[in-house]
C-alpha positions, 0 to 999 in steps of 0.5 A: 874913755871911748865908752864914756863918749858913747854913753854921753852921745846916747844921753844927748840923743835920748834927750832930743829924741824922746821929747820929739817923739812925745810931741809928735805922738801927743800933739795931734788931733785924734777923732773919729775921722783919724781913727777911721782912716788909721783903721783902713791901713790896719786892714790886711793887704788886698783883703777888701772886696768893697770900699766906700768913699764919702762923707758922714752919710756913709759912716753913720749909714753903713756898717762894714762889720755887720755887712760881713756877718750878714753877707760874707764880704769885706768892706771899709769906709774911706769916709771923713766928715764933710768929705769933698769930691775934689779929694775922691780921686786921691782917696781911690788912688790911695785905696789901690796902694793897699787894696784891690777891691772889686767894687767902689761905692761912692756917695755923692751927697756932698756934690751939691755943695757950693763954695765961695772964696770967703775965709770961712769956706776956705778954712772949712775946706782945709779943715776937711783936708786935714781930717783926711791927711792927718792919718795918711802915711807919707807917699807921693799921693799925699804930697800931690794931694797937699800940693794941689789944695793947701796953699800955705802951711804945707809942712804941717800936713806932713808933721801935724804937731806943727799945727796942733802943738800946745793943744793939750786937749789932743792928748786924750785922743791919743789914748784912742789911737794907741788902743786901736794900734794895740788891737791892730784893727778897728772893731767898729770899722769907723762907725759913728752914731748918737742917740740924739734925734732932731724932731721935725713937723712935716715930712715930704714924700718924694718917693716918686719925685724925679724933678730936676734942679741944678748945681753950680758950675763949680760943683758940676766941674767937680762931678765931671772930673770925678766921673772922668777919673772913674772911667779909667779905674780897674774896678766897678763903680756904684754911685749912691746917694744916702737917704735924707728926710725932706722936711722943708723947702731948702731940703727939697731944693737940695733933693732935686739938685741931687736928682740932677746929679743922678741924671748926670751920672746915669748919662755918663754910663754909671750905676747910681742908687738914689736912696732919697726916694727909697725910704719905704723899701728901706723900711726906715722910720723917719721918727726913730731911724735918723738923728737929723734930716741927713744922717741915720742913727745905729737903728737906721744904719742896721736897716740900711746895711741889711738892704744895701748889702743884699743889693750889692751881692745880688747886683754884682754877684762876686765871690768874696775874697777867701780870708786868712784865718787870722783876718777871718777871726778879726772880721768875725770879732767886728761883727760881734762888736757891731751887734753889741753896739746895736744892743747898746744903742737900744739900751741907751737911746733914751739917755742924755745926748751922747756920741759914740765911736771907737773910743776905749770907753765905748769898747769897755762898755760893749765888752761888759754886754758880752 
C-alpha cells in the first residue's frame, strides 16, 4: 500500500514538474546576446586574461578566438546590444565573481547616448537590461542590478518565462542554447556579423580632428560614476572607442562628442584609444570592412583584432595565463572556427543579406568547410 502512495505522489509531482521545466526552458528569448552571456559562464574559472565590456561595436569588431590564435591570450566579450554605461559596474562585478582578468577593455561609444523620460526610451532601456540579465544566474549582484533599474515586473527578470510565455517563436532559439550547452563552450565567443553593407556617398576624414563637443549632463554623470568605480578595481582598465565611419553632420557631431568623452577619461588618469581617428592605422577599407557606419563586418573585425591584439600585448606586456590542457584545446578549437568563419564570410559576402552568430545551422556550415 505504501508503494502505491509513493507511486501516486511521484506521478503527481512529475505532472507538475515536467510541464514547469518545459515552460521555464522553452519560454525564454534566446538570441546572440543571451548566447554570448551564457558563453561567459561556460568559460573555465580564472582562465581569462582580458575581458571586454561594451555594446554591438565590440562583438562585431573584435574576435576573442582569433586573438588567442594570434597572440596567445584569452579574452571574452561581456557585450550586449545597446549596452548602457549604467550597467557596466555590475558587469565588472559579475566578471570578478568568476574571473580574475589582468585587463578590462571598456568601450564607451554608447556613452554619448541621451535619454528622455518618454515611454519609448524607457522601454528600450528595460529591453537592454533584459538582454543582459536573461542569461545571468541568480546572485546578489543580479538582485541589486534589477532593483536599481527595473521599476515594475521585477519577478520576470528572475523567471523570464513570466515575460516570454506564449511567445512560441522563442522555442526555436532554445535549440541554439541547448546546442551550446552540449558543446560546453561558445566556439565563436559571441561574435556576430553580416554580409550586409550600407553604402554611403561621402566620407569625412577625421584622422587629425581633435574638435571637442559636449554630452548631456545625464551622460556625463553616467561616465563620471563609471570612472569613479573603475579607480577601485583590481585590474588595469583601458577605455576604447571602436571605429566609426563619419559620413554626415549628425555623425560628425557624435564624433566630437566622443572626443569630449576621450578628454574626460584622459583627465581622470585612464588610458583610452579612440579608433575613430585611426582608420588608416587599422587599414580599414570604408567601402568593404563595415556593414554600417558604426559597425565592422567579419572582414573589418579580422583587421581590428590583429591590430588591437598586438597593441594590447605590446602596451601591457603581461604573460598569458597557462591554461589547462582541456581549456587550451577549447581555445584552439575556437581559433579554428573563427578562421573557418572568416573563410565562410568571403564565400557568402555577396549572397542575400544574412546575419550570422552561434546557431547550430552556422556551426554545421562551418564544419562542412573543414
